[in-house]
C-alpha positions as CSV (number, residue, x, y, z in Angstrom):
1,M,0.0,0.0,0.0
2,L,1.4,3.4,-1.0
3,D,0.3,6.6,0.7
4,Q,1.3,10.1,-0.1
5,I,1.5,12.3,3.0
6,T,1.6,16.1,2.4
7,S,0.5,17.4,5.8
8,A,2.8,17.7,8.8
9,T,-0.3,17.4,11.1
10,N,-1.1,14.0,9.7
11,P,-1.7,11.6,12.7
12,R,0.9,9.2,11.4
13,I,3.5,12.0,11.3
14,K,2.6,13.0,14.8
15,R,3.1,9.5,15.9
16,L,6.4,9.2,14.0
17,R,7.8,12.3,15.8
18,K,6.7,11.0,19.2
19,L,8.4,7.6,18.5
20,L,11.6,9.5,17.7
21,E,11.4,11.6,20.8
22,S,10.0,9.5,23.6
23,R,11.3,6.3,25.2
24,S,8.1,5.7,27.1
25,F,6.0,6.1,23.9
26,R,8.2,3.6,22.1
27,R,7.6,1.1,24.9
28,S,3.9,1.7,25.0
29,E,3.5,1.5,21.2
30,G,5.9,-1.4,20.9
31,A,7.6,0.3,17.9
32,F,10.7,2.3,17.0
33,V,12.1,4.2,14.0
34,L,15.2,2.9,12.1
35,E,17.1,5.3,9.7
36,H,19.9,3.0,8.4
37,P,19.2,2.2,4.7
38,A,21.2,-1.0,4.5
39,A,19.7,-2.4,7.7
40,I,16.2,-1.5,6.5
41,L,16.7,-3.3,3.2
42,E,18.0,-6.3,5.1
43,Q,14.9,-6.4,7.3
44,L,12.7,-6.1,4.2
45,R,14.5,-9.1,2.7
46,D,14.8,-11.3,5.7
47,H,12.2,-10.2,8.2
48,P,9.4,-8.3,6.5
49,D,7.0,-9.2,9.4
50,R,9.0,-6.8,11.6
51,I,8.1,-3.8,9.5
52,E,5.0,-1.7,10.2
53,A,5.7,0.8,7.5
54,L,8.4,2.3,5.3
55,I,8.7,6.1,5.3
56,V,10.3,7.5,2.2
57,R,11.3,11.1,1.1
58,A,9.5,11.9,-2.1
59,S,12.7,13.3,-3.8
60,S,14.9,10.3,-2.8
61,P,15.7,7.4,-5.2
62,Y,13.9,5.1,-2.7
63,A,10.6,6.6,-3.8
64,D,10.9,5.0,-7.2
65,T,10.8,1.4,-5.9
66,A,7.8,-0.7,-4.9
67,Y,8.3,-2.5,-1.6
68,P,6.5,-5.5,0.0
69,A,5.4,-3.3,3.0
70,P,3.1,-0.3,3.5
71,T,4.9,2.7,2.3
72,W,4.4,6.4,3.2
73,I,5.8,8.9,0.7
74,L,6.5,12.2,2.5
75,S,6.6,15.5,0.7
76,E,9.7,17.7,1.2
77,A,7.9,19.9,3.7
78,V,6.7,16.9,5.8
79,W,10.1,15.2,5.7
80,G,11.7,18.4,6.8
81,S,9.2,18.8,9.7
82,V,10.5,15.6,11.2
83,R,13.4,17.2,13.1
84,Q,15.5,14.2,14.0
85,V,15.9,13.0,10.4
86,K,16.9,16.1,8.4
87,S,20.3,14.5,7.7
88,S,18.7,11.1,6.9
89,Q,19.3,9.4,3.6
90,G,15.8,9.4,2.4
91,I,14.3,6.3,3.9
92,M,13.1,5.2,7.4
93,A,11.3,2.2,8.7
94,L,8.8,1.9,11.5
95,L,9.6,-1.4,13.1
96,K,8.2,-3.5,15.9
97,L,10.3,-3.6,19.1
98,P,11.8,-7.1,19.6
99,T,10.5,-9.0,22.6
100,P,13.3,-9.4,25.0
101,P,14.1,-12.9,26.5
102,T,13.8,-13.5,30.2
103,L,17.1,-13.2,32.1
104,S,17.1,-17.0,32.9
105,D,16.6,-17.8,29.2
106,L,19.3,-15.4,28.1
107,V,22.0,-16.8,30.5
108,A,21.1,-20.4,29.9
109,N,23.3,-20.7,26.7
110,A,25.4,-17.5,27.0
111,S,29.1,-17.2,27.9
112,L,29.8,-13.5,27.5
113,L,27.4,-10.7,28.5
114,L,27.8,-7.0,28.8
115,C,26.2,-5.1,31.7
116,L,25.8,-1.3,31.3
117,D,25.6,0.6,34.5
118,R,24.1,4.1,34.0
119,V,25.7,4.6,30.6
120,Q,23.5,7.6,29.8
121,N,24.8,8.8,26.4
122,P,22.8,7.0,23.6
123,T,25.7,7.3,21.2
124,N,27.9,5.4,23.6
125,V,25.2,2.7,24.1
126,G,24.9,2.3,20.4
127,A,28.6,2.1,19.8
128,I,29.0,-0.5,22.6
129,I,26.2,-2.6,21.0
130,R,28.0,-2.5,17.7
131,A,31.3,-3.6,19.3
132,A,29.4,-6.4,21.2
133,T,28.0,-7.6,17.9
134,A,31.4,-7.6,16.2
135,F,33.0,-9.6,19.0
136,R,30.0,-12.0,19.5
137,A,28.8,-11.1,22.9
138,D,25.6,-13.0,23.7
139,G,23.5,-10.1,25.1
140,I,23.3,-6.6,26.7
141,L,22.1,-6.1,30.2
142,L,20.9,-2.6,31.0
143,L,20.8,-1.4,34.6
144,P,18.6,1.5,35.6
145,G,19.8,4.9,34.3
146,C,21.0,3.7,30.9
147,A,20.0,5.3,27.7
148,D,17.5,3.6,25.5
149,P,19.1,1.4,22.8
150,F,16.3,2.3,20.5
151,H,16.9,6.0,20.8
152,P,17.6,7.4,17.3
153,E,21.2,8.4,18.2
154,A,21.9,4.9,19.6
155,L,20.5,3.3,16.5
156,R,22.8,5.5,14.3
157,A,25.8,4.6,16.4
158,M,25.1,0.9,16.2
159,A,24.8,1.1,12.4
160,G,21.5,-0.6,12.4
161,Y,22.5,-3.7,14.4
162,C,19.3,-3.5,16.5
163,F,18.3,-7.1,16.1
164,S,21.8,-8.6,16.3
165,L,21.7,-9.5,20.0
166,P,19.1,-9.2,22.8
167,F,18.9,-6.1,25.1
168,L,17.4,-6.7,28.5
169,A,16.6,-4.2,31.3
170,V,17.7,-5.7,34.7
171,T,18.2,-4.6,38.3
172,P,21.2,-5.4,40.5
173,S,19.1,-7.7,42.6
174,S,18.0,-9.7,39.6
175,L,21.6,-10.1,38.5
176,S,22.7,-11.3,42.0
177,E,20.1,-14.1,41.7
178,I,21.8,-15.7,38.7
179,C,25.5,-14.9,38.9
180,P,27.3,-15.6,42.2
181,S,28.0,-19.3,41.7
182,H,28.1,-19.5,37.9
183,W,29.2,-16.2,36.5
184,T,32.3,-14.0,37.0
185,F,31.7,-10.2,36.9
186,I,34.6,-8.2,35.3
187,G,34.8,-4.5,35.7
188,L,37.2,-2.0,34.0
189,D,39.1,0.1,36.5
190,P,42.1,2.2,35.6
191,A,43.5,1.6,39.1
192,A,43.2,-2.2,38.9
193,Q,46.4,-4.2,39.5
194,T,45.4,-6.8,36.9
195,P,45.9,-5.7,33.3
196,L,43.4,-6.9,30.8
197,T,46.3,-8.4,28.7
198,S,47.1,-10.9,31.4
199,F,43.5,-11.8,32.4
200,S,42.0,-15.0,31.2
201,R,38.3,-14.9,30.8
202,P,36.3,-17.5,32.8
203,E,33.9,-19.6,30.8
204,K,30.8,-17.5,31.9
205,S,31.6,-13.8,32.2
206,V,29.8,-10.5,32.6
207,L,31.7,-7.4,31.5
208,I,30.4,-4.4,33.5
209,L,30.8,-0.9,32.0
210,G,30.0,2.1,34.1
211,S,29.4,5.7,33.1
212,E,32.5,7.9,32.4
213,G,31.6,10.2,35.3
214,S,30.7,7.7,38.1
215,G,32.2,4.4,37.0
216,I,30.6,1.2,38.2
217,T,28.0,2.0,40.9
218,A,26.0,-1.2,41.1
219,G,26.3,-2.8,44.5
220,F,27.9,-6.2,43.7
221,S,31.5,-7.4,43.6
222,Y,33.5,-7.9,40.5
223,Q,37.0,-8.7,39.3
224,P,38.7,-5.3,38.5
225,V,41.0,-5.2,35.4
226,S,42.7,-2.3,33.7
227,I,43.5,-1.4,30.1
228,P,47.2,-0.7,29.8
229,M,47.8,2.7,28.3
230,S,50.0,5.8,28.3
231,N,50.0,7.9,31.5
232,A,49.3,10.9,29.2
233,V,45.6,9.9,29.1
234,E,43.6,9.6,32.3
235,S,40.8,7.5,30.8
236,L,39.1,6.3,27.6
237,N,35.6,6.8,26.3
238,V,33.4,4.0,27.6
239,A,32.6,2.8,24.1
240,V,36.3,2.7,23.1
241,S,37.0,0.8,26.4
242,A,34.2,-1.6,25.6
243,G,35.7,-2.4,22.2
244,I,39.2,-3.0,23.5
245,A,37.9,-5.2,26.4
246,L,35.6,-7.2,24.1
247,F,38.3,-7.8,21.6
248,H,40.5,-9.3,24.3
249,L,37.8,-11.3,26.1
250,A,36.6,-12.7,22.8
251,L,40.0,-13.8,21.5
252,G,39.7,-17.3,20.1
253,S,36.0,-17.2,19.6
254,V,35.5,-14.7,16.7
C-alpha cells in the first residue's frame, strides 16, 4: 500500500515524531524508527514481518521502488518537519520492538554478556552494542539509568544492528540471583592491578561498563581489570574501552 503524505499534522507523522522523541512512547507502542538504509533493506529481505511501514522522502531514489510493505511517501515539507531526520538518507522504517528474553533464558546458553551501568549517552550505548555484535557477545544487560538502545542516536551509532543480540533491562538484585555461583563479573578500573592483557576470561563472564563520570556503581563485587595505556591519558571513552575489552575477552571465539 502506497500513501502520499503532504501534511505535517497527519496523525501518522505526529506518531512518528513521538516515537523518535519518547522512550516511554516507544515502549507503549511497541515500535521504533530505524534510519539506516542497509539495515532497513536487510529487514525487508529477511524479516518483513517486523516492518510496520516504510517512510520515504519523495525526492529520494527510494521513492521509485515498490516495496513489500506499507509505504508512506513524504513531501519535502513533511520530511523536513521531522526534526531528527533532516540528515537522513531518504528512507526510514517503522519497526516492531523485539520481545526481550527472560534473564534466565538469556543466561542459559550464554558465555559472555555486557552489563551497562548508568551509561546515559545514547551514542555510547549504540557504539557499545556495535562492538558487542562484532565480538560475538551474547547479550546486553541494561541497569537503571542507561540510555534507550532504541533512541535514534543509539541506533545510528550501532549502524542498524538493532536485532543482532538481545537487550534486557535488569536490576542489581535480579543479577545477583543468577550470577554468584556460575558467572564472573569483570569491571574495567584504571587503578586495577590486573591488566586486561594478562587476564584469562572465565567460561561465563559479565563485563560491566560504568558511566564515564561515576564508573561502576551497582552494588555487587567484580574482578577489576585495567586497560594498559599511556599515562598521558587519564581514561578512555566508555565505548572505546568496551571495544578493547571485548576484543581481548573474545580472543579465540571470533
